[in-house]
C-alpha positions as YAML, in Angstrom:
chain: A
units: angstrom
residues:
- id: 1
  name: MET
  ca: [-31.04, 29.14, 120.63]
- id: 2
  name: LEU
  ca: [-29.26, 29.56, 117.21]
- id: 3
  name: LYS
  ca: [-26.57, 31.92, 118.89]
- id: 4
  name: PHE
  ca: [-26.06, 29.16, 121.49]
- id: 5
  name: GLN
  ca: [-25.70, 26.43, 118.82]
- id: 6
  name: SER
  ca: [-23.26, 28.65, 116.90]
- id: 7
  name: ALA
  ca: [-21.18, 29.23, 119.95]
- id: 8
  name: ILE
  ca: [-21.03, 25.50, 120.62]
- id: 9
  name: SER
  ca: [-20.12, 24.74, 117.09]
- id: 10
  name: GLN
  ca: [-17.31, 27.23, 117.11]
- id: 11
  name: LYS
  ca: [-15.98, 25.82, 120.30]
- id: 12
  name: PHE
  ca: [-15.98, 22.37, 118.61]
- id: 13
  name: ILE
  ca: [-14.21, 23.77, 115.48]
- id: 14
  name: ASN
  ca: [-11.65, 25.49, 117.71]
- id: 15
  name: PHE
  ca: [-10.99, 22.30, 119.59]
- id: 16
  name: LEU
  ca: [-10.27, 20.27, 116.41]
- id: 17
  name: LEU
  ca: [-8.58, 23.31, 114.67]
- id: 18
  name: PRO
  ca: [-7.19, 25.58, 117.33]
- id: 19
  name: PRO
  ca: [-7.12, 29.15, 116.18]
- id: 20
  name: GLN
  ca: [-3.65, 30.55, 115.61]
- id: 21
  name: CYS
  ca: [-2.03, 34.08, 115.56]
- id: 22
  name: ALA
  ca: [-2.29, 35.57, 112.34]
- id: 23
  name: ILE
  ca: [1.43, 36.51, 112.18]
- id: 24
  name: CYS
  ca: [3.49, 33.79, 114.06]
- id: 25
  name: HIS
  ca: [0.95, 31.04, 114.18]
- id: 26
  name: GLU
  ca: [1.11, 30.44, 117.89]
- id: 27
  name: ILE
  ca: [-2.18, 29.12, 119.34]
- id: 28
  name: THR
  ca: [-4.75, 31.86, 120.54]
- id: 29
  name: GLU
  ca: [-7.95, 31.83, 122.40]
- id: 30
  name: LYS
  ca: [-9.75, 33.25, 119.43]
- id: 31
  name: PRO
  ca: [-9.74, 33.13, 115.80]
- id: 32
  name: TYR
  ca: [-8.74, 36.02, 113.62]
- id: 33
  name: THR
  ca: [-6.52, 37.65, 116.25]
- id: 34
  name: LEU
  ca: [-2.87, 37.96, 117.43]
- id: 35
  name: CYS
  ca: [-0.80, 36.56, 120.12]
- id: 36
  name: MET
  ca: [0.21, 38.93, 122.85]
- id: 37
  name: ASP
  ca: [3.74, 39.17, 121.57]
- id: 38
  name: CYS
  ca: [2.70, 40.05, 118.09]
- id: 39
  name: TRP
  ca: [-0.08, 42.37, 119.31]
- id: 40
  name: GLU
  ca: [2.67, 44.41, 121.09]
- id: 41
  name: CYS
  ca: [4.45, 44.75, 117.78]
- id: 42
  name: LEU
  ca: [1.52, 46.85, 116.37]
- id: 43
  name: GLU
  ca: [1.62, 50.61, 116.60]
- id: 44
  name: PHE
  ca: [-1.71, 52.24, 117.04]
- id: 45
  name: ILE
  ca: [-2.11, 55.84, 115.82]
- id: 46
  name: THR
  ca: [-3.20, 58.24, 118.67]
- id: 47
  name: SER
  ca: [-3.04, 61.97, 119.08]
- id: 48
  name: PRO
  ca: [-1.30, 63.95, 118.42]
- id: 49
  name: LYS
  ca: [-1.47, 63.23, 114.85]
- id: 50
  name: CYS
  ca: [-2.04, 65.20, 111.53]
- id: 51
  name: SER
  ca: [-5.73, 66.32, 111.44]
- id: 52
  name: ILE
  ca: [-5.63, 65.74, 107.64]
- id: 53
  name: CYS
  ca: [-3.57, 62.72, 106.76]
- id: 54
  name: SER
  ca: [-3.27, 60.95, 110.22]
- id: 55
  name: VAL
  ca: [0.59, 60.84, 110.31]
- id: 56
  name: PRO
  ca: [1.86, 60.93, 113.93]
- id: 57
  name: LEU
  ca: [3.30, 64.18, 115.15]
- id: 58
  name: GLN
  ca: [5.62, 64.97, 117.94]
- id: 59
  name: GLY
  ca: [6.29, 68.33, 119.58]
- id: 60
  name: VAL
  ca: [2.82, 69.37, 119.78]
- id: 61
  name: ASP
  ca: [-0.03, 68.55, 122.21]
- id: 62
  name: ARG
  ca: [-3.01, 68.37, 119.89]
- id: 63
  name: ASP
  ca: [-4.08, 67.20, 116.26]
- id: 64
  name: MET
  ca: [-3.11, 69.64, 113.60]
- id: 65
  name: PRO
  ca: [-2.13, 69.69, 110.06]
- id: 66
  name: CYS
  ca: [1.46, 68.33, 109.35]
- id: 67
  name: MET
  ca: [3.98, 70.34, 107.27]
- id: 68
  name: ASP
  ca: [3.50, 68.14, 104.14]
- id: 69
  name: CYS
  ca: [-0.32, 68.72, 104.21]
- id: 70
  name: LEU
  ca: [0.21, 72.63, 104.79]
- id: 71
  name: LYS
  ca: [2.79, 72.72, 101.83]
- id: 72
  name: ASN
  ca: [0.80, 70.41, 99.53]
- id: 73
  name: PRO
  ca: [-2.85, 70.20, 100.51]
- id: 74
  name: PRO
  ca: [-4.29, 66.72, 99.45]
- id: 75
  name: THR
  ca: [-7.31, 66.55, 97.24]
- id: 76
  name: PHE
  ca: [-9.15, 64.23, 99.80]
- id: 77
  name: THR
  ca: [-10.54, 66.01, 102.88]
- id: 78
  name: LYS
  ca: [-9.36, 63.79, 105.53]
- id: 79
  name: ALA
  ca: [-7.65, 60.44, 105.88]
- id: 80
  name: TYR
  ca: [-8.30, 58.01, 108.78]
- id: 81
  name: ALA
  ca: [-6.00, 55.01, 109.69]
- id: 82
  name: PRO
  ca: [-5.79, 53.08, 112.96]
- id: 83
  name: LEU
  ca: [-2.24, 51.86, 112.61]
- id: 84
  name: VAL
  ca: [1.25, 52.71, 111.36]
- id: 85
  name: TYR
  ca: [2.49, 50.64, 108.63]
- id: 86
  name: ASN
  ca: [5.45, 48.63, 110.15]
- id: 87
  name: GLU
  ca: [6.93, 45.41, 109.38]
- id: 88
  name: SER
  ca: [4.65, 43.21, 111.50]
- id: 89
  name: LEU
  ca: [1.59, 44.81, 109.82]
- id: 90
  name: LYS
  ca: [3.13, 44.72, 106.38]
- id: 91
  name: LYS
  ca: [3.28, 40.87, 106.64]
- id: 92
  name: LEU
  ca: [-0.47, 40.67, 107.27]
- id: 93
  name: ILE
  ca: [-1.49, 43.24, 104.57]
- id: 94
  name: LEU
  ca: [0.62, 41.67, 102.01]
- id: 95
  name: ARG
  ca: [-0.88, 38.19, 102.75]
- id: 96
  name: PHE
  ca: [-4.42, 39.81, 102.52]
- id: 97
  name: LYS
  ca: [-3.79, 41.44, 99.18]
- id: 98
  name: ASN
  ca: [-1.55, 38.95, 97.44]
- id: 99
  name: TYR
  ca: [-1.86, 35.39, 99.00]
- id: 100
  name: ASP
  ca: [-5.52, 34.89, 99.29]
- id: 101
  name: GLY
  ca: [-5.54, 35.95, 102.89]
- id: 102
  name: LEU
  ca: [-9.14, 37.02, 103.03]
- id: 103
  name: HIS
  ca: [-9.84, 35.48, 106.31]
- id: 104
  name: LEU
  ca: [-7.91, 38.43, 107.83]
- id: 105
  name: GLY
  ca: [-10.67, 40.87, 106.66]
- id: 106
  name: PRO
  ca: [-12.71, 40.74, 109.86]
- id: 107
  name: MET
  ca: [-9.63, 41.42, 112.10]
- id: 108
  name: PHE
  ca: [-8.63, 44.52, 109.76]
- id: 109
  name: CYS
  ca: [-12.20, 45.80, 110.17]
- id: 110
  name: ASN
  ca: [-12.16, 45.51, 113.84]
- id: 111
  name: TRP
  ca: [-9.30, 47.98, 113.71]
- id: 112
  name: LEU
  ca: [-10.89, 50.24, 111.04]
- id: 113
  name: GLN
  ca: [-13.83, 50.67, 113.48]
- id: 114
  name: LEU
  ca: [-11.64, 52.24, 115.88]
- id: 115
  name: CYS
  ca: [-11.61, 55.32, 113.71]
- id: 116
  name: ALA
  ca: [-14.33, 57.78, 114.59]
- id: 117
  name: ILE
  ca: [-15.60, 58.39, 111.03]
- id: 118
  name: GLU
  ca: [-18.59, 60.86, 110.71]
- id: 119
  name: ASN
  ca: [-20.68, 62.61, 108.10]
- id: 120
  name: VAL
  ca: [-20.08, 60.29, 105.04]
- id: 121
  name: ASP
  ca: [-22.92, 58.96, 102.79]
- id: 122
  name: PHE
  ca: [-21.34, 55.85, 101.21]
- id: 123
  name: ILE
  ca: [-18.26, 53.82, 100.54]
- id: 124
  name: ILE
  ca: [-16.25, 53.35, 97.40]
- id: 125
  name: PRO
  ca: [-13.30, 51.16, 97.34]
- id: 126
  name: VAL
  ca: [-10.19, 51.86, 95.42]
- id: 127
  name: PRO
  ca: [-10.62, 49.74, 92.24]
- id: 128
  name: LEU
  ca: [-8.12, 47.45, 90.59]
- id: 129
  name: HIS
  ca: [-7.41, 47.39, 86.81]
- id: 130
  name: TRP
  ca: [-9.35, 44.48, 85.40]
- id: 131
  name: TRP
  ca: [-5.99, 42.64, 84.44]
- id: 132
  name: ARG
  ca: [-4.82, 42.75, 88.01]
- id: 133
  name: PHE
  ca: [-8.17, 41.68, 89.18]
- id: 134
  name: PHE
  ca: [-8.02, 38.75, 86.80]
- id: 135
  name: VAL
  ca: [-4.56, 37.65, 88.15]
- id: 136
  name: ARG
  ca: [-5.40, 38.13, 91.90]
- id: 137
  name: GLN
  ca: [-9.17, 37.21, 91.62]
- id: 138
  name: TYR
  ca: [-10.29, 39.67, 94.22]
- id: 139
  name: ASN
  ca: [-9.81, 43.40, 95.15]
- id: 140
  name: GLN
  ca: [-8.70, 43.73, 98.70]
- id: 141
  name: ALA
  ca: [-10.18, 47.12, 99.05]
- id: 142
  name: ALA
  ca: [-13.58, 45.88, 97.88]
- id: 143
  name: GLU
  ca: [-13.29, 42.93, 100.39]
- id: 144
  name: LEU
  ca: [-12.60, 45.47, 103.20]
- id: 145
  name: GLY
  ca: [-15.35, 47.71, 102.03]
- id: 146
  name: LYS
  ca: [-17.96, 44.73, 102.18]
- id: 147
  name: ILE
  ca: [-17.28, 43.82, 105.81]
- id: 148
  name: PHE
  ca: [-17.08, 47.63, 106.86]
- id: 149
  name: SER
  ca: [-20.50, 48.35, 104.96]
- id: 150
  name: LYS
  ca: [-22.04, 45.54, 106.72]
- id: 151
  name: ARG
  ca: [-20.91, 46.44, 110.13]
- id: 152
  name: THR
  ca: [-21.78, 50.21, 109.75]
- id: 153
  name: ASN
  ca: [-24.76, 49.98, 107.44]
- id: 154
  name: LEU
  ca: [-23.13, 52.45, 104.96]
- id: 155
  name: PRO
  ca: [-24.10, 51.57, 101.44]
- id: 156
  name: ILE
  ca: [-21.12, 50.54, 99.07]
- id: 157
  name: TYR
  ca: [-20.71, 51.07, 95.38]
- id: 158
  name: PHE
  ca: [-18.27, 49.10, 93.37]
- id: 159
  name: ASN
  ca: [-18.67, 50.21, 89.79]
- id: 160
  name: ILE
  ca: [-18.73, 54.00, 90.00]
- id: 161
  name: LEU
  ca: [-15.00, 54.39, 90.14]
- id: 162
  name: LYS
  ca: [-12.90, 52.49, 87.73]
- id: 163
  name: ARG
  ca: [-9.26, 51.97, 87.08]
- id: 164
  name: ASP
  ca: [-8.89, 52.86, 83.39]
- id: 165
  name: LYS
  ca: [-5.20, 52.49, 83.17]
- id: 166
  name: ALA
  ca: [-2.98, 49.56, 84.01]
- id: 167
  name: THR
  ca: [-0.22, 51.28, 86.02]
- id: 168
  name: ALA
  ca: [2.97, 49.79, 87.32]
- id: 169
  name: THR
  ca: [3.01, 48.88, 90.89]
- id: 170
  name: GLN
  ca: [3.74, 51.84, 93.44]
- id: 171
  name: GLY
  ca: [6.35, 50.05, 95.57]
- id: 172
  name: HIS
  ca: [9.89, 51.42, 95.37]
- id: 173
  name: LYS
  ca: [8.73, 54.58, 93.64]
- id: 174
  name: ASN
  ca: [9.38, 58.16, 95.10]
- id: 175
  name: LYS
  ca: [6.47, 60.50, 95.71]
- id: 176
  name: PHE
  ca: [6.81, 62.31, 92.39]
- id: 177
  name: LEU
  ca: [6.89, 59.02, 90.45]
- id: 178
  name: ARG
  ca: [3.85, 57.65, 92.33]
- id: 179
  name: TYR
  ca: [1.82, 60.74, 91.33]
- id: 180
  name: GLN
  ca: [3.05, 60.64, 87.70]
- id: 181
  name: ASN
  ca: [2.20, 56.98, 87.63]
- id: 182
  name: LEU
  ca: [-1.38, 57.68, 88.45]
- id: 183
  name: THR
  ca: [-2.14, 60.45, 86.05]
- id: 184
  name: ASP
  ca: [-5.60, 59.84, 84.59]
- id: 185
  name: ALA
  ca: [-5.59, 56.30, 85.90]
- id: 186
  name: PHE
  ca: [-9.11, 56.62, 87.37]
- id: 187
  name: VAL
  ca: [-12.51, 57.21, 85.62]
- id: 188
  name: VAL
  ca: [-16.06, 57.61, 86.94]
- id: 189
  name: SER
  ca: [-19.15, 55.95, 85.53]
- id: 190
  name: ASP
  ca: [-22.14, 57.49, 87.39]
- id: 191
  name: SER
  ca: [-25.18, 57.69, 84.98]
- id: 192
  name: SER
  ca: [-27.54, 57.86, 88.00]
- id: 193
  name: GLN
  ca: [-25.67, 60.75, 89.46]
- id: 194
  name: ILE
  ca: [-25.26, 59.07, 92.78]
- id: 195
  name: LEU
  ca: [-22.15, 61.17, 93.42]
- id: 196
  name: LYS
  ca: [-23.95, 64.51, 93.16]
- id: 197
  name: ASN
  ca: [-23.15, 66.40, 96.37]
- id: 198
  name: ALA
  ca: [-22.16, 63.15, 98.00]
- id: 199
  name: LYS
  ca: [-19.70, 62.70, 100.94]
- id: 200
  name: VAL
  ca: [-17.69, 59.70, 99.86]
- id: 201
  name: LEU
  ca: [-15.55, 57.39, 102.00]
- id: 202
  name: LEU
  ca: [-12.85, 55.93, 99.80]
- id: 203
  name: ILE
  ca: [-11.48, 52.71, 101.31]
- id: 204
  name: ASP
  ca: [-8.14, 51.08, 100.78]
- id: 205
  name: ASP
  ca: [-5.32, 49.10, 102.59]
- id: 206
  name: VAL
  ca: [-2.49, 51.52, 103.01]
- id: 207
  name: LEU
  ca: [-1.99, 55.22, 102.71]
- id: 208
  name: THR
  ca: [1.66, 55.78, 101.65]
- id: 209
  name: SER
  ca: [2.36, 59.14, 99.59]
- id: 210
  name: GLY
  ca: [-1.35, 59.74, 99.09]
- id: 211
  name: ALA
  ca: [-0.91, 59.47, 95.34]
- id: 212
  name: THR
  ca: [-3.63, 56.83, 94.80]
- id: 213
  name: ALA
  ca: [-6.10, 58.59, 97.38]
- id: 214
  name: ASN
  ca: [-5.49, 62.02, 95.47]
- id: 215
  name: ALA
  ca: [-6.04, 60.49, 92.08]
- id: 216
  name: CYS
  ca: [-9.31, 58.74, 93.17]
- id: 217
  name: ALA
  ca: [-10.51, 61.96, 95.01]
- id: 218
  name: LYS
  ca: [-9.84, 64.08, 91.90]
- id: 219
  name: ALA
  ca: [-11.99, 61.84, 89.73]
- id: 220
  name: LEU
  ca: [-14.86, 61.63, 92.26]
- id: 221
  name: LEU
  ca: [-14.91, 65.27, 92.97]
- id: 222
  name: GLY
  ca: [-14.79, 66.03, 89.24]
- id: 223
  name: ALA
  ca: [-17.83, 63.94, 88.77]
- id: 224
  name: GLY
  ca: [-19.90, 65.83, 91.54]
- id: 225
  name: ALA
  ca: [-18.94, 64.49, 95.02]
- id: 226
  name: SER
  ca: [-18.78, 67.28, 97.60]
- id: 227
  name: SER
  ca: [-16.01, 65.61, 99.66]
- id: 228
  name: VAL
  ca: [-13.80, 62.49, 99.84]
- id: 229
  name: ASP
  ca: [-12.47, 61.03, 103.00]
- id: 230
  name: VAL
  ca: [-10.11, 58.23, 103.00]
- id: 231
  name: LEU
  ca: [-10.02, 55.10, 105.29]
- id: 232
  name: THR
  ca: [-7.08, 52.59, 105.42]
- id: 233
  name: ILE
  ca: [-5.90, 49.94, 107.69]
- id: 234
  name: ALA
  ca: [-2.40, 51.61, 107.91]
- id: 235
  name: ARG
  ca: [-0.72, 54.93, 107.36]
- id: 236
  name: ALA
  ca: [2.96, 54.61, 106.09]
- id: 237
  name: ILE
  ca: [5.43, 57.22, 107.52]
- id: 238
  name: LYS
  ca: [8.83, 58.24, 106.28]
- id: 239
  name: ALA
  ca: [10.63, 56.66, 109.39]
- id: 240
  name: PRO
  ca: [8.59, 53.91, 110.92]
- id: 241
  name: ALA
  ca: [10.52, 53.95, 114.18]
- id: 242
  name: ASP
  ca: [10.08, 57.64, 114.81]
- id: 243
  name: LYS
  ca: [7.15, 59.99, 114.79]
- id: 244
  name: VAL
  ca: [7.17, 63.02, 112.37]
- id: 245
  name: ASP
  ca: [8.68, 66.08, 114.18]
- id: 246
  name: TYR
  ca: [6.49, 68.97, 113.60]
- id: 247
  name: GLY
  ca: [7.07, 71.41, 116.45]
- id: 248
  name: THR
  ca: [10.84, 71.38, 117.00]
- id: 249
  name: PRO
  ca: [13.26, 73.31, 114.98]
...
């Protein structure tokens, strides 16, 4: 009966305030979704892809480590991401993290659940420094983590990993400067030893160079975690229009 009443209420709300595409604002059938044109602008990551960082590959017929991961293995064990970070998705993620677009969280989590994540014990979101949290009033990674935790029944811990250093924004920095910018930025507070031998799922919005994920993983592993996997909405690649060429000369 309650589900029936809820469905009737939702239909009434949709009649008064028709749901809109989250990108172009065209009317859609359901809330928190995209119109067909905008949906076709998304680039879902499928095999073949890097078996470590999830960057799309070409020239091979199966998942395998990309050249970057072979040359410079990341500190985290594996990264999952359902989508390539392109211009259409960038609009949504920037709204989510900078313009109070928290209503987009359920849609993002629908996409996160496309990733077949196995063998993790609990979630830790990438933290914000207290000053940036004060300005923004919320942490987008924590908001994603809350929804994902509820849907998967994985516990989530918000206060174990902390950002101890107010770093400059990572945008427009090259890979070297991104890593340098995050040196000693994260610390762990784990008096209950929750991390001991734990398999952690670190959650954030976008994986770009891997600098943030590596810095967080280093702190968590140093505090006793046995492994750190990473889950993000999107994986940024060097050339968004092309897949990374692994197998050709």
